[in-house]
Every structure is written in C-alpha cells, then in structure tokens.
C-alpha positions as CSV (number, residue, x, y, z in Angstrom):
1,M,79.7,107.1,121.5
2,R,83.4,107.7,120.8
3,K,85.0,107.8,117.4
4,R,88.6,108.3,116.3
5,V,89.0,111.8,114.8
6,K,92.1,112.9,112.9
7,D,93.4,116.4,113.1
8,F,96.3,117.3,110.9
9,I,99.0,119.8,111.8
10,E,101.2,121.1,108.9
11,I,104.8,121.6,109.9
12,G,106.7,123.9,107.6
13,D,110.3,123.3,106.4
14,F,111.7,125.9,108.8
15,T,109.8,125.6,112.0
16,S,111.7,126.3,115.2
17,L,111.8,123.5,117.8
18,D,110.5,125.9,120.5
19,R,107.4,126.8,118.4
20,L,106.7,123.1,117.6
21,I,106.9,122.2,121.3
22,T,104.7,125.1,122.3
23,T,102.1,124.1,119.7
24,L,102.0,120.5,120.7
25,N,101.7,121.4,124.4
26,A,98.8,123.7,123.7
27,L,97.1,121.0,121.6
28,R,97.6,118.4,124.3
29,D,96.2,120.7,127.0
30,S,93.1,121.4,124.9
31,L,92.2,117.7,124.6
32,P,90.0,115.8,127.0
33,A,91.7,113.6,129.6
34,D,90.5,110.4,127.9
35,A,91.4,111.4,124.4
36,E,94.3,108.9,124.0
37,P,96.2,111.1,121.4
38,E,98.7,109.6,119.0
39,L,101.3,111.4,116.9
40,K,102.7,110.1,113.6
41,M,105.0,111.8,111.1
42,R,103.8,111.3,107.5
43,G,105.0,112.3,104.1
44,D,108.2,112.4,102.1
45,D,110.7,114.8,100.6
46,V,108.6,115.3,97.4
47,F,105.2,116.1,98.9
48,G,106.5,117.4,102.3
49,R,106.1,116.1,105.8
50,R,103.5,116.7,108.4
51,F,102.5,115.5,111.8
52,S,99.3,113.6,112.0
53,I,97.6,113.8,115.4
54,S,94.6,111.5,116.0
55,Y,92.5,111.3,119.2
56,F,89.1,110.1,120.6
57,R,86.3,112.5,121.1
58,E,82.5,112.2,121.7
59,L,80.2,112.6,118.7
60,T,78.2,115.8,118.5
61,V,74.4,115.5,118.4
62,E,74.3,115.9,114.7
63,E,77.1,113.4,114.1
64,A,75.3,110.9,116.4
65,A,72.1,111.3,114.5
66,L,73.8,110.7,111.2
67,D,75.7,107.7,112.6
68,A,72.5,106.2,113.8
69,K,70.8,106.8,110.4
70,Y,73.5,105.3,108.3
71,N,74.9,102.6,110.5
72,G,71.5,101.2,111.4
73,D,69.7,100.9,114.7
74,S,71.3,98.4,117.1
75,R,67.8,97.3,118.3
76,A,67.2,95.8,114.9
77,G,69.9,93.2,115.5
78,P,67.7,90.5,117.0
79,Q,65.0,91.0,114.3
80,L,67.6,90.7,111.6
81,A,69.0,87.5,113.2
82,A,65.5,86.0,113.4
83,L,64.8,86.8,109.7
84,T,68.2,85.4,108.6
85,K,67.4,82.2,110.5
86,Q,64.1,81.9,108.7
87,L,65.6,82.6,105.3
88,D,68.4,80.0,105.9
89,G,65.7,77.3,106.2
90,V,64.0,78.2,102.8
91,E,65.0,75.8,100.0
92,L,65.7,77.5,96.7
93,G,63.9,75.9,93.8
94,R,66.2,75.0,91.0
95,G,64.0,74.8,87.9
96,K,65.0,73.6,84.5
97,R,66.7,76.3,82.4
98,K,65.2,77.1,79.1
99,A,67.5,76.6,76.1
100,A,68.3,79.7,74.3
C-alpha cells in the first residue's frame, strides 16, 4: 500500500545555490523510482520560507498494521453493505411524545 509522505527541508536565509542543488540532487537520488516527488515553496517573510518535498513510499510493516487496525478491514465491506440494506428496510416507530 502506498501513502503520500511529506518530508520538510528547511532552507536558511543564506543558502548557496550550489549547496541547494547538491542537496536536492542527493534527495532525488535516494528516492525510489516510482516515488513521484513534488516540490513546493511555503512560508512568508515573517515565519520564514521552506521547501516542502512530498513523495510516495510503501508503508512499513508497523504502519500497515496500524492502518489496517484504524481504517477497518476491507473484507468487512460486503457485510456492512448487507447490514445497511437490512437496516434501511426497518421502519422506525414514531410513538406519541409525553407532555412535560
């Protein structure tokens, strides 16, 4: 399973262009071929600027276990659909309300 992972690179106010190019080349070379990396510049003059690099990567075993635990099991989909269909057919009784 692939997820979008964000990695942030802080760029200081006085970074040389050569150092920036070297850093970005090294980062690009370390990513898998199907990572589809994206680069965006974020921030402003008050809080500073930074480059935001996001890319796809495979989940680790631990991340996959947590993802399955908290996002539900995909095998439950047909069971949930069947239960929803059953509940949609149940009429809700609207009794008389008691006066307070």
